[in-house]
KESE-354813 format. One record per residue (C-alpha): y, z, x; residue number from 1. Coordinates in nm, 3 decimals. Layout:
residues N
<atom><y>Y</y><z>Z</z><x>X</x><nr>NUM</nr></atom>
...
end
This chain:
residues 278
<atom><y>10.895</y><z>14.815</z><x>11.425</x><nr>1</nr></atom>
<atom><y>11.242</y><z>14.632</z><x>11.496</x><nr>2</nr></atom>
<atom><y>11.258</y><z>14.222</z><x>11.451</x><nr>3</nr></atom>
<atom><y>11.496</y><z>13.986</z><x>11.513</x><nr>4</nr></atom>
<atom><y>11.823</y><z>14.353</z><x>11.512</x><nr>5</nr></atom>
<atom><y>11.631</y><z>14.489</z><x>11.151</x><nr>6</nr></atom>
<atom><y>11.383</y><z>14.765</z><x>11.103</x><nr>7</nr></atom>
<atom><y>11.070</y><z>14.712</z><x>10.918</x><nr>8</nr></atom>
<atom><y>11.052</y><z>14.813</z><x>10.578</x><nr>9</nr></atom>
<atom><y>10.722</y><z>14.692</z><x>10.453</x><nr>10</nr></atom>
<atom><y>10.555</y><z>14.468</z><x>10.359</x><nr>11</nr></atom>
<atom><y>10.724</y><z>14.254</z><x>10.636</x><nr>12</nr></atom>
<atom><y>11.093</y><z>14.283</z><x>10.495</x><nr>13</nr></atom>
<atom><y>11.342</y><z>14.431</z><x>10.759</x><nr>14</nr></atom>
<atom><y>11.604</y><z>14.675</z><x>10.627</x><nr>15</nr></atom>
<atom><y>11.910</y><z>14.356</z><x>10.648</x><nr>16</nr></atom>
<atom><y>11.703</y><z>14.135</z><x>10.440</x><nr>17</nr></atom>
<atom><y>11.666</y><z>14.449</z><x>10.250</x><nr>18</nr></atom>
<atom><y>12.009</y><z>14.457</z><x>10.238</x><nr>19</nr></atom>
<atom><y>12.054</y><z>14.118</z><x>10.062</x><nr>20</nr></atom>
<atom><y>11.749</y><z>14.107</z><x>9.840</x><nr>21</nr></atom>
<atom><y>11.575</y><z>13.797</z><x>10.037</x><nr>22</nr></atom>
<atom><y>11.228</y><z>13.741</z><x>10.099</x><nr>23</nr></atom>
<atom><y>11.011</y><z>13.802</z><x>10.409</x><nr>24</nr></atom>
<atom><y>10.842</y><z>13.524</z><x>10.586</x><nr>25</nr></atom>
<atom><y>10.472</y><z>13.504</z><x>10.542</x><nr>26</nr></atom>
<atom><y>10.290</y><z>13.620</z><x>10.763</x><nr>27</nr></atom>
<atom><y>10.087</y><z>13.318</z><x>10.864</x><nr>28</nr></atom>
<atom><y>10.220</y><z>12.940</z><x>10.996</x><nr>29</nr></atom>
<atom><y>9.886</y><z>12.841</z><x>10.858</x><nr>30</nr></atom>
<atom><y>9.701</y><z>12.693</z><x>10.601</x><nr>31</nr></atom>
<atom><y>9.376</y><z>12.647</z><x>10.803</x><nr>32</nr></atom>
<atom><y>9.197</y><z>12.830</z><x>11.013</x><nr>33</nr></atom>
<atom><y>9.265</y><z>12.733</z><x>11.379</x><nr>34</nr></atom>
<atom><y>8.895</y><z>12.527</z><x>11.434</x><nr>35</nr></atom>
<atom><y>8.934</y><z>12.394</z><x>11.068</x><nr>36</nr></atom>
<atom><y>9.244</y><z>12.237</z><x>11.171</x><nr>37</nr></atom>
<atom><y>9.181</y><z>12.012</z><x>11.471</x><nr>38</nr></atom>
<atom><y>8.796</y><z>11.958</z><x>11.314</x><nr>39</nr></atom>
<atom><y>9.086</y><z>11.792</z><x>10.972</x><nr>40</nr></atom>
<atom><y>9.256</y><z>11.637</z><x>11.326</x><nr>41</nr></atom>
<atom><y>8.952</y><z>11.469</z><x>11.477</x><nr>42</nr></atom>
<atom><y>8.775</y><z>11.339</z><x>11.162</x><nr>43</nr></atom>
<atom><y>9.106</y><z>11.203</z><x>11.028</x><nr>44</nr></atom>
<atom><y>9.131</y><z>10.953</z><x>11.317</x><nr>45</nr></atom>
<atom><y>8.715</y><z>10.869</z><x>11.315</x><nr>46</nr></atom>
<atom><y>8.762</y><z>10.803</z><x>10.933</x><nr>47</nr></atom>
<atom><y>9.069</y><z>10.592</z><x>10.987</x><nr>48</nr></atom>
<atom><y>8.922</y><z>10.438</z><x>11.212</x><nr>49</nr></atom>
<atom><y>8.597</y><z>10.363</z><x>11.053</x><nr>50</nr></atom>
<atom><y>8.883</y><z>10.260</z><x>10.785</x><nr>51</nr></atom>
<atom><y>9.035</y><z>9.970</z><x>11.027</x><nr>52</nr></atom>
<atom><y>8.710</y><z>9.835</z><x>11.138</x><nr>53</nr></atom>
<atom><y>8.569</y><z>9.793</z><x>10.736</x><nr>54</nr></atom>
<atom><y>8.962</y><z>9.664</z><x>10.643</x><nr>55</nr></atom>
<atom><y>8.963</y><z>9.388</z><x>10.934</x><nr>56</nr></atom>
<atom><y>8.552</y><z>9.306</z><x>10.975</x><nr>57</nr></atom>
<atom><y>8.365</y><z>9.480</z><x>10.741</x><nr>58</nr></atom>
<atom><y>8.520</y><z>9.371</z><x>10.411</x><nr>59</nr></atom>
<atom><y>8.526</y><z>8.959</z><x>10.264</x><nr>60</nr></atom>
<atom><y>8.839</y><z>8.809</z><x>10.244</x><nr>61</nr></atom>
<atom><y>8.962</y><z>8.770</z><x>9.857</x><nr>62</nr></atom>
<atom><y>8.851</y><z>8.475</z><x>9.661</x><nr>63</nr></atom>
<atom><y>9.209</y><z>8.420</z><x>9.567</x><nr>64</nr></atom>
<atom><y>9.457</y><z>8.579</z><x>9.787</x><nr>65</nr></atom>
<atom><y>9.253</y><z>8.552</z><x>10.095</x><nr>66</nr></atom>
<atom><y>9.251</y><z>8.795</z><x>10.373</x><nr>67</nr></atom>
<atom><y>9.642</y><z>8.912</z><x>10.311</x><nr>68</nr></atom>
<atom><y>9.463</y><z>9.104</z><x>10.042</x><nr>69</nr></atom>
<atom><y>9.361</y><z>9.307</z><x>10.315</x><nr>70</nr></atom>
<atom><y>9.644</y><z>9.529</z><x>10.309</x><nr>71</nr></atom>
<atom><y>9.567</y><z>9.686</z><x>10.011</x><nr>72</nr></atom>
<atom><y>9.323</y><z>9.913</z><x>10.166</x><nr>73</nr></atom>
<atom><y>9.642</y><z>10.042</z><x>10.384</x><nr>74</nr></atom>
<atom><y>9.859</y><z>9.991</z><x>10.063</x><nr>75</nr></atom>
<atom><y>9.670</y><z>10.161</z><x>9.779</x><nr>76</nr></atom>
<atom><y>9.530</y><z>10.480</z><x>9.935</x><nr>77</nr></atom>
<atom><y>9.906</y><z>10.520</z><x>10.039</x><nr>78</nr></atom>
<atom><y>10.065</y><z>10.530</z><x>9.718</x><nr>79</nr></atom>
<atom><y>9.695</y><z>10.762</z><x>9.545</x><nr>80</nr></atom>
<atom><y>9.832</y><z>10.990</z><x>9.817</x><nr>81</nr></atom>
<atom><y>10.191</y><z>10.934</z><x>9.699</x><nr>82</nr></atom>
<atom><y>10.120</y><z>11.097</z><x>9.418</x><nr>83</nr></atom>
<atom><y>9.852</y><z>11.379</z><x>9.548</x><nr>84</nr></atom>
<atom><y>10.114</y><z>11.487</z><x>9.767</x><nr>85</nr></atom>
<atom><y>10.401</y><z>11.514</z><x>9.471</x><nr>86</nr></atom>
<atom><y>10.196</y><z>11.641</z><x>9.241</x><nr>87</nr></atom>
<atom><y>10.104</y><z>11.880</z><x>9.500</x><nr>88</nr></atom>
<atom><y>10.480</y><z>11.982</z><x>9.515</x><nr>89</nr></atom>
<atom><y>10.525</y><z>12.040</z><x>9.148</x><nr>90</nr></atom>
<atom><y>10.199</y><z>12.229</z><x>9.126</x><nr>91</nr></atom>
<atom><y>10.336</y><z>12.488</z><x>9.413</x><nr>92</nr></atom>
<atom><y>10.707</y><z>12.455</z><x>9.304</x><nr>93</nr></atom>
<atom><y>10.579</y><z>12.553</z><x>8.918</x><nr>94</nr></atom>
<atom><y>10.384</y><z>12.912</z><x>9.075</x><nr>95</nr></atom>
<atom><y>10.729</y><z>12.985</z><x>9.267</x><nr>96</nr></atom>
<atom><y>10.921</y><z>12.960</z><x>8.928</x><nr>97</nr></atom>
<atom><y>10.660</y><z>13.190</z><x>8.767</x><nr>98</nr></atom>
<atom><y>10.760</y><z>13.555</z><x>8.823</x><nr>99</nr></atom>
<atom><y>10.346</y><z>13.639</z><x>8.888</x><nr>100</nr></atom>
<atom><y>10.286</y><z>13.383</z><x>9.166</x><nr>101</nr></atom>
<atom><y>10.645</y><z>13.361</z><x>9.260</x><nr>102</nr></atom>
<atom><y>10.605</y><z>13.316</z><x>9.680</x><nr>103</nr></atom>
<atom><y>10.805</y><z>13.168</z><x>9.982</x><nr>104</nr></atom>
<atom><y>10.472</y><z>13.030</z><x>10.049</x><nr>105</nr></atom>
<atom><y>10.497</y><z>12.801</z><x>9.716</x><nr>106</nr></atom>
<atom><y>10.819</y><z>12.718</z><x>9.800</x><nr>107</nr></atom>
<atom><y>10.743</y><z>12.602</z><x>10.195</x><nr>108</nr></atom>
<atom><y>10.420</y><z>12.417</z><x>10.020</x><nr>109</nr></atom>
<atom><y>10.611</y><z>12.270</z><x>9.812</x><nr>110</nr></atom>
<atom><y>10.880</y><z>12.118</z><x>10.087</x><nr>111</nr></atom>
<atom><y>10.638</y><z>12.021</z><x>10.362</x><nr>112</nr></atom>
<atom><y>10.407</y><z>11.834</z><x>10.073</x><nr>113</nr></atom>
<atom><y>10.761</y><z>11.652</z><x>9.930</x><nr>114</nr></atom>
<atom><y>10.771</y><z>11.569</z><x>10.324</x><nr>115</nr></atom>
<atom><y>10.460</y><z>11.358</z><x>10.291</x><nr>116</nr></atom>
<atom><y>10.521</y><z>11.226</z><x>10.009</x><nr>117</nr></atom>
<atom><y>10.820</y><z>11.097</z><x>10.094</x><nr>118</nr></atom>
<atom><y>10.640</y><z>10.933</z><x>10.389</x><nr>119</nr></atom>
<atom><y>10.394</y><z>10.795</z><x>10.237</x><nr>120</nr></atom>
<atom><y>10.545</y><z>10.652</z><x>9.978</x><nr>121</nr></atom>
<atom><y>10.812</y><z>10.487</z><x>10.192</x><nr>122</nr></atom>
<atom><y>10.501</y><z>10.384</z><x>10.377</x><nr>123</nr></atom>
<atom><y>10.349</y><z>10.245</z><x>10.041</x><nr>124</nr></atom>
<atom><y>10.685</y><z>10.042</z><x>9.975</x><nr>125</nr></atom>
<atom><y>10.658</y><z>9.848</z><x>10.313</x><nr>126</nr></atom>
<atom><y>10.301</y><z>9.758</z><x>10.276</x><nr>127</nr></atom>
<atom><y>10.343</y><z>9.618</z><x>9.996</x><nr>128</nr></atom>
<atom><y>10.637</y><z>9.429</z><x>10.062</x><nr>129</nr></atom>
<atom><y>10.440</y><z>9.276</z><x>10.322</x><nr>130</nr></atom>
<atom><y>10.139</y><z>9.231</z><x>10.084</x><nr>131</nr></atom>
<atom><y>10.422</y><z>9.059</z><x>9.851</x><nr>132</nr></atom>
<atom><y>10.551</y><z>8.799</z><x>10.088</x><nr>133</nr></atom>
<atom><y>10.226</y><z>8.615</z><x>10.140</x><nr>134</nr></atom>
<atom><y>10.115</y><z>8.628</z><x>9.776</x><nr>135</nr></atom>
<atom><y>10.482</y><z>8.576</z><x>9.537</x><nr>136</nr></atom>
<atom><y>10.621</y><z>8.405</z><x>9.845</x><nr>137</nr></atom>
<atom><y>10.957</y><z>8.665</z><x>9.851</x><nr>138</nr></atom>
<atom><y>11.007</y><z>9.052</z><x>10.015</x><nr>139</nr></atom>
<atom><y>11.075</y><z>9.251</z><x>9.759</x><nr>140</nr></atom>
<atom><y>11.115</y><z>9.176</z><x>9.336</x><nr>141</nr></atom>
<atom><y>11.344</y><z>9.388</z><x>9.086</x><nr>142</nr></atom>
<atom><y>10.981</y><z>9.406</z><x>8.978</x><nr>143</nr></atom>
<atom><y>10.902</y><z>9.722</z><x>8.714</x><nr>144</nr></atom>
<atom><y>10.659</y><z>9.897</z><x>8.900</x><nr>145</nr></atom>
<atom><y>10.888</y><z>9.826</z><x>9.284</x><nr>146</nr></atom>
<atom><y>11.190</y><z>9.998</z><x>9.128</x><nr>147</nr></atom>
<atom><y>11.068</y><z>10.289</z><x>8.999</x><nr>148</nr></atom>
<atom><y>10.857</y><z>10.353</z><x>9.314</x><nr>149</nr></atom>
<atom><y>11.227</y><z>10.303</z><x>9.493</x><nr>150</nr></atom>
<atom><y>11.360</y><z>10.516</z><x>9.196</x><nr>151</nr></atom>
<atom><y>11.074</y><z>10.804</z><x>9.300</x><nr>152</nr></atom>
<atom><y>11.141</y><z>10.770</z><x>9.681</x><nr>153</nr></atom>
<atom><y>11.514</y><z>10.883</z><x>9.638</x><nr>154</nr></atom>
<atom><y>11.444</y><z>11.075</z><x>9.346</x><nr>155</nr></atom>
<atom><y>11.200</y><z>11.334</z><x>9.680</x><nr>156</nr></atom>
<atom><y>11.496</y><z>11.209</z><x>9.962</x><nr>157</nr></atom>
<atom><y>11.705</y><z>11.393</z><x>9.736</x><nr>158</nr></atom>
<atom><y>11.517</y><z>11.624</z><x>9.676</x><nr>159</nr></atom>
<atom><y>11.439</y><z>11.663</z><x>10.099</x><nr>160</nr></atom>
<atom><y>11.852</y><z>11.669</z><x>10.110</x><nr>161</nr></atom>
<atom><y>11.873</y><z>11.929</z><x>9.872</x><nr>162</nr></atom>
<atom><y>11.624</y><z>12.192</z><x>10.036</x><nr>163</nr></atom>
<atom><y>11.895</y><z>12.145</z><x>10.371</x><nr>164</nr></atom>
<atom><y>12.180</y><z>12.273</z><x>10.128</x><nr>165</nr></atom>
<atom><y>12.280</y><z>12.614</z><x>10.307</x><nr>166</nr></atom>
<atom><y>12.173</y><z>12.886</z><x>10.080</x><nr>167</nr></atom>
<atom><y>12.003</y><z>13.179</z><x>10.059</x><nr>168</nr></atom>
<atom><y>11.568</y><z>13.147</z><x>10.042</x><nr>169</nr></atom>
<atom><y>11.592</y><z>13.185</z><x>9.684</x><nr>170</nr></atom>
<atom><y>11.849</y><z>13.024</z><x>9.529</x><nr>171</nr></atom>
<atom><y>11.758</y><z>12.765</z><x>9.774</x><nr>172</nr></atom>
<atom><y>11.404</y><z>12.787</z><x>9.678</x><nr>173</nr></atom>
<atom><y>11.486</y><z>12.811</z><x>9.283</x><nr>174</nr></atom>
<atom><y>11.715</y><z>12.477</z><x>9.227</x><nr>175</nr></atom>
<atom><y>11.499</y><z>12.271</z><x>9.471</x><nr>176</nr></atom>
<atom><y>11.167</y><z>12.401</z><x>9.257</x><nr>177</nr></atom>
<atom><y>11.336</y><z>12.293</z><x>8.906</x><nr>178</nr></atom>
<atom><y>11.472</y><z>11.905</z><x>9.136</x><nr>179</nr></atom>
<atom><y>11.072</y><z>11.879</z><x>9.270</x><nr>180</nr></atom>
<atom><y>10.962</y><z>11.952</z><x>8.903</x><nr>181</nr></atom>
<atom><y>11.190</y><z>11.684</z><x>8.684</x><nr>182</nr></atom>
<atom><y>11.092</y><z>11.416</z><x>8.983</x><nr>183</nr></atom>
<atom><y>10.784</y><z>11.398</z><x>8.960</x><nr>184</nr></atom>
<atom><y>10.852</y><z>11.308</z><x>8.567</x><nr>185</nr></atom>
<atom><y>10.840</y><z>10.980</z><x>8.734</x><nr>186</nr></atom>
<atom><y>10.533</y><z>10.923</z><x>8.925</x><nr>187</nr></atom>
<atom><y>10.339</y><z>10.874</z><x>8.561</x><nr>188</nr></atom>
<atom><y>10.639</y><z>10.596</z><x>8.541</x><nr>189</nr></atom>
<atom><y>10.582</y><z>10.460</z><x>8.833</x><nr>190</nr></atom>
<atom><y>10.182</y><z>10.431</z><x>8.768</x><nr>191</nr></atom>
<atom><y>10.216</y><z>10.315</z><x>8.411</x><nr>192</nr></atom>
<atom><y>10.513</y><z>10.072</z><x>8.454</x><nr>193</nr></atom>
<atom><y>10.205</y><z>9.775</z><x>8.470</x><nr>194</nr></atom>
<atom><y>10.123</y><z>9.849</z><x>8.123</x><nr>195</nr></atom>
<atom><y>10.481</y><z>9.924</z><x>7.970</x><nr>196</nr></atom>
<atom><y>10.621</y><z>9.605</z><x>8.099</x><nr>197</nr></atom>
<atom><y>10.561</y><z>9.254</z><x>8.176</x><nr>198</nr></atom>
<atom><y>10.556</y><z>9.273</z><x>8.614</x><nr>199</nr></atom>
<atom><y>10.444</y><z>9.069</z><x>8.916</x><nr>200</nr></atom>
<atom><y>10.220</y><z>9.322</z><x>9.036</x><nr>201</nr></atom>
<atom><y>9.873</y><z>9.327</z><x>8.920</x><nr>202</nr></atom>
<atom><y>9.736</y><z>9.619</z><x>8.677</x><nr>203</nr></atom>
<atom><y>9.549</y><z>9.889</z><x>8.808</x><nr>204</nr></atom>
<atom><y>9.237</y><z>9.802</z><x>8.945</x><nr>205</nr></atom>
<atom><y>9.115</y><z>10.084</z><x>8.966</x><nr>206</nr></atom>
<atom><y>9.209</y><z>10.342</z><x>8.722</x><nr>207</nr></atom>
<atom><y>9.308</y><z>10.138</z><x>8.431</x><nr>208</nr></atom>
<atom><y>9.341</y><z>10.157</z><x>8.075</x><nr>209</nr></atom>
<atom><y>8.953</y><z>10.044</z><x>8.043</x><nr>210</nr></atom>
<atom><y>8.866</y><z>10.241</z><x>8.336</x><nr>211</nr></atom>
<atom><y>8.676</y><z>9.920</z><x>8.409</x><nr>212</nr></atom>
<atom><y>8.718</y><z>9.926</z><x>8.858</x><nr>213</nr></atom>
<atom><y>8.785</y><z>9.553</z><x>8.878</x><nr>214</nr></atom>
<atom><y>8.632</y><z>9.551</z><x>9.292</x><nr>215</nr></atom>
<atom><y>8.317</y><z>9.634</z><x>9.377</x><nr>216</nr></atom>
<atom><y>8.078</y><z>9.623</z><x>9.628</x><nr>217</nr></atom>
<atom><y>8.196</y><z>9.654</z><x>10.084</x><nr>218</nr></atom>
<atom><y>8.543</y><z>9.569</z><x>9.934</x><nr>219</nr></atom>
<atom><y>8.523</y><z>9.936</z><x>9.670</x><nr>220</nr></atom>
<atom><y>8.323</y><z>10.132</z><x>9.951</x><nr>221</nr></atom>
<atom><y>8.662</y><z>10.014</z><x>10.235</x><nr>222</nr></atom>
<atom><y>8.948</y><z>10.062</z><x>9.941</x><nr>223</nr></atom>
<atom><y>8.740</y><z>10.452</z><x>9.877</x><nr>224</nr></atom>
<atom><y>8.735</y><z>10.473</z><x>10.270</x><nr>225</nr></atom>
<atom><y>9.072</y><z>10.442</z><x>10.273</x><nr>226</nr></atom>
<atom><y>9.120</y><z>10.764</z><x>10.073</x><nr>227</nr></atom>
<atom><y>8.940</y><z>10.971</z><x>10.172</x><nr>228</nr></atom>
<atom><y>9.060</y><z>10.873</z><x>10.544</x><nr>229</nr></atom>
<atom><y>9.440</y><z>10.949</z><x>10.386</x><nr>230</nr></atom>
<atom><y>9.334</y><z>11.226</z><x>10.185</x><nr>231</nr></atom>
<atom><y>9.189</y><z>11.431</z><x>10.535</x><nr>232</nr></atom>
<atom><y>9.493</y><z>11.262</z><x>10.662</x><nr>233</nr></atom>
<atom><y>9.756</y><z>11.402</z><x>10.407</x><nr>234</nr></atom>
<atom><y>9.526</y><z>11.706</z><x>10.452</x><nr>235</nr></atom>
<atom><y>9.599</y><z>11.814</z><x>10.844</x><nr>236</nr></atom>
<atom><y>9.948</y><z>11.663</z><x>10.865</x><nr>237</nr></atom>
<atom><y>10.030</y><z>11.995</z><x>10.575</x><nr>238</nr></atom>
<atom><y>9.862</y><z>12.229</z><x>10.748</x><nr>239</nr></atom>
<atom><y>10.059</y><z>12.151</z><x>11.018</x><nr>240</nr></atom>
<atom><y>10.385</y><z>12.095</z><x>10.827</x><nr>241</nr></atom>
<atom><y>10.370</y><z>12.431</z><x>10.667</x><nr>242</nr></atom>
<atom><y>10.304</y><z>12.589</z><x>11.016</x><nr>243</nr></atom>
<atom><y>10.636</y><z>12.459</z><x>11.123</x><nr>244</nr></atom>
<atom><y>10.801</y><z>12.527</z><x>10.799</x><nr>245</nr></atom>
<atom><y>10.729</y><z>12.900</z><x>10.824</x><nr>246</nr></atom>
<atom><y>10.865</y><z>12.895</z><x>11.225</x><nr>247</nr></atom>
<atom><y>11.149</y><z>12.778</z><x>11.083</x><nr>248</nr></atom>
<atom><y>11.187</y><z>12.996</z><x>10.786</x><nr>249</nr></atom>
<atom><y>11.123</y><z>13.320</z><x>11.026</x><nr>250</nr></atom>
<atom><y>11.408</y><z>13.192</z><x>11.320</x><nr>251</nr></atom>
<atom><y>11.647</y><z>13.227</z><x>11.022</x><nr>252</nr></atom>
<atom><y>11.610</y><z>13.507</z><x>10.912</x><nr>253</nr></atom>
<atom><y>11.572</y><z>13.681</z><x>11.312</x><nr>254</nr></atom>
<atom><y>11.896</y><z>13.474</z><x>11.308</x><nr>255</nr></atom>
<atom><y>12.118</y><z>13.575</z><x>11.034</x><nr>256</nr></atom>
<atom><y>11.883</y><z>13.967</z><x>11.083</x><nr>257</nr></atom>
<atom><y>12.099</y><z>13.964</z><x>11.490</x><nr>258</nr></atom>
<atom><y>12.425</y><z>13.807</z><x>11.297</x><nr>259</nr></atom>
<atom><y>12.397</y><z>14.075</z><x>11.015</x><nr>260</nr></atom>
<atom><y>12.335</y><z>14.402</z><x>11.317</x><nr>261</nr></atom>
<atom><y>12.609</y><z>14.236</z><x>11.544</x><nr>262</nr></atom>
<atom><y>12.832</y><z>14.218</z><x>11.259</x><nr>263</nr></atom>
<atom><y>12.746</y><z>14.617</z><x>11.184</x><nr>264</nr></atom>
<atom><y>12.781</y><z>14.650</z><x>11.561</x><nr>265</nr></atom>
<atom><y>13.162</y><z>14.562</z><x>11.627</x><nr>266</nr></atom>
<atom><y>13.266</y><z>14.658</z><x>11.251</x><nr>267</nr></atom>
<atom><y>13.544</y><z>14.983</z><x>11.342</x><nr>268</nr></atom>
<atom><y>13.435</y><z>15.314</z><x>11.280</x><nr>269</nr></atom>
<atom><y>13.568</y><z>15.549</z><x>11.028</x><nr>270</nr></atom>
<atom><y>13.714</y><z>15.862</z><x>11.196</x><nr>271</nr></atom>
<atom><y>13.744</y><z>16.206</z><x>11.045</x><nr>272</nr></atom>
<atom><y>14.071</y><z>16.323</z><x>10.819</x><nr>273</nr></atom>
<atom><y>14.299</y><z>16.497</z><x>11.114</x><nr>274</nr></atom>
<atom><y>14.078</y><z>16.327</z><x>11.388</x><nr>275</nr></atom>
<atom><y>14.315</y><z>16.283</z><x>11.674</x><nr>276</nr></atom>
<atom><y>14.547</y><z>16.558</z><x>11.540</x><nr>277</nr></atom>
<atom><y>14.577</y><z>16.943</z><x>11.694</x><nr>278</nr></atom>
end
């Protein structure tokens, strides 16, 4: 069977791919079954609506920060999900680099998760600024936590830009996997910055060095509800973005196969020695 001008030679690899040493795209464009993905999408929406109700009306205002503290029900989950997304990118990148587990699936999953990590990190920075204005009196400060988070944001923006540089699948995946592992070094620095340096940013409320949460009751429930809702949203978006990445990768391969086939068809055919002579 031909696919995009190439002949399948086994394992989903076309003859054109075999000649260029390219890896085939995954056979499936989904991480989750379709029904599970739909259920997850509706579950995410329901959890976000419930979070909005508790965040705006269910949880009481903070004794010191007042209603400004309600932003934390979005800010903190967004930060935690950024950690999770970049963690998934790092693990899948390592799996790609390991010869026994090397697969295009890991590379595409790493890229999809990194995009979501950048999204959640950007949301963290914006929400943090909205919280800082009424609490600190300024939109931004070159605080250790804020600065390292901004560095993290731009590190993974660079990673995503690196993925756009034209190269073979293997070259792109290898260099991006290395870049992802290097960029992840900043994640623990971001988290521990409030303990290593004196900062405007408050210390960890839940995962502090003493493992002594400083939030309880309805406020704690609302915070964990936010983490749960954002986690569902992350998994749903990861499934959708991975599927899109598989389709994009397949399109690129088909276009390259067609270009190779056209190049071969247009190449002048060699004539046998003595042809055209009496």
